[in-house]
N, C-alpha and C positions, 0 to 999 in steps of 0.2 A: 568491568562493570557487567552484569548477567544482563541478558536479553530480557527487557520487560514483555509483559502480555497484558490484554486488556480482555475483558468481559463483557458483553453486551448483546443487544439486540440490532440486528441490520436494518436502518431505516431508510438506506436510499443506496442505489447503485447507479453510478456515474456512466456517461457514454465513454466507449473505448477511444483511446487517442495513439497516434502512431505518427513516426517521423524518421529521420536519418540524422545520427549523430555526425560530429564533426570529423570523425574518423570514418565515416561512410557506412556505419554499421546501423541496419534499421532496427528500430525498438518499436514496442507497443507497451501499453500502460492501461490499466483499468482501476479506478477508484471506487472505493465503499465507504459508507459512513454508518457507524455503529453508535448506539447510545448506551452508556453505563447504566447499570440499575443501583448506582450508588445512591445515597441520602440526596446528594446534589448532581443529578445526572450531568454528564458530559455528552457531546457530540465530539466522534473522533473519526477523521477522515484517513483511510488506511490505502496503501499502494499495491498493486500487484503488477509483475513486468513479464514479458516474454510469453511463451506458450502458456505459462500458468494463469495468464487472465480468464481463461477459460473455466477456471476451478472456482470463480468467484461464488460468493455464498448469495442466497436470495433474500429479498427483502422480507422481513419478518421472523427470520431465522436466528434463534440464539446461539453465538458464537462465543469462542475464546480465542483471540488472534495473538500469536507470537510475532514480536516487531523487532528491526532493526532500526535505530533511530540515526538519522544521519543529516547534517547541516551543511550547506554551501553558501559561500559567500559571491555575490554577483553586485558589482557597481556600489559597494559599500553597504550592501544589505544583505541581511541573512535570510536564508529560505530553508526550511525544514521538510522533511521527507520521513513518513513512518512505512517504512516498507515490510509488509507481511511476508513470513517465510513460513508459519505454519497456520492452519485453522482448524480448530476443533469444532465440529459442528454437532450440536447435540451429543456430546460426549464421544463422538467418534474422530479420531484425528485424521487428518487431510494434509499430507505435506505439501506446501505450495512453493517452496523454494529451496535449492540445494546450493552447495557451494560453487558448483558449475554455471549456476545461472543466476549471476548477481546482476542488479540493476545496470544499465547503459551507463557510461560517461555522461556527465552533465552537459547538455549542449541548449544554452540559454536561447539561441534562436528556435528551437522546438517547444519551449516551454510556453504553454498558453497563457500562464499566471503572471508572466514579466511583461 
């Protein structure tokens, strides 16, 4: 499966989150929401991890976000993550993630959505 991308306008930037994984590794995450310009617009929440959270786009910016899609099971329920690894802002590429900076192991005790 090739890595999907989505184009749209940034409509919200959420507060930074941080914690410590089960393995004792500190992590931080920042989420942002884009709205597609499709016939039926969709709102899509994307994640940035590690020191790359500082590269988050601004509200109102047109972007194309390349994503890694990941799902995890916890207590019989499935949770999905859209992890941004590249953001093109107004036609200028902005590398957001590389193979050495992958999202941390899932630690349900640090996930505010559980």
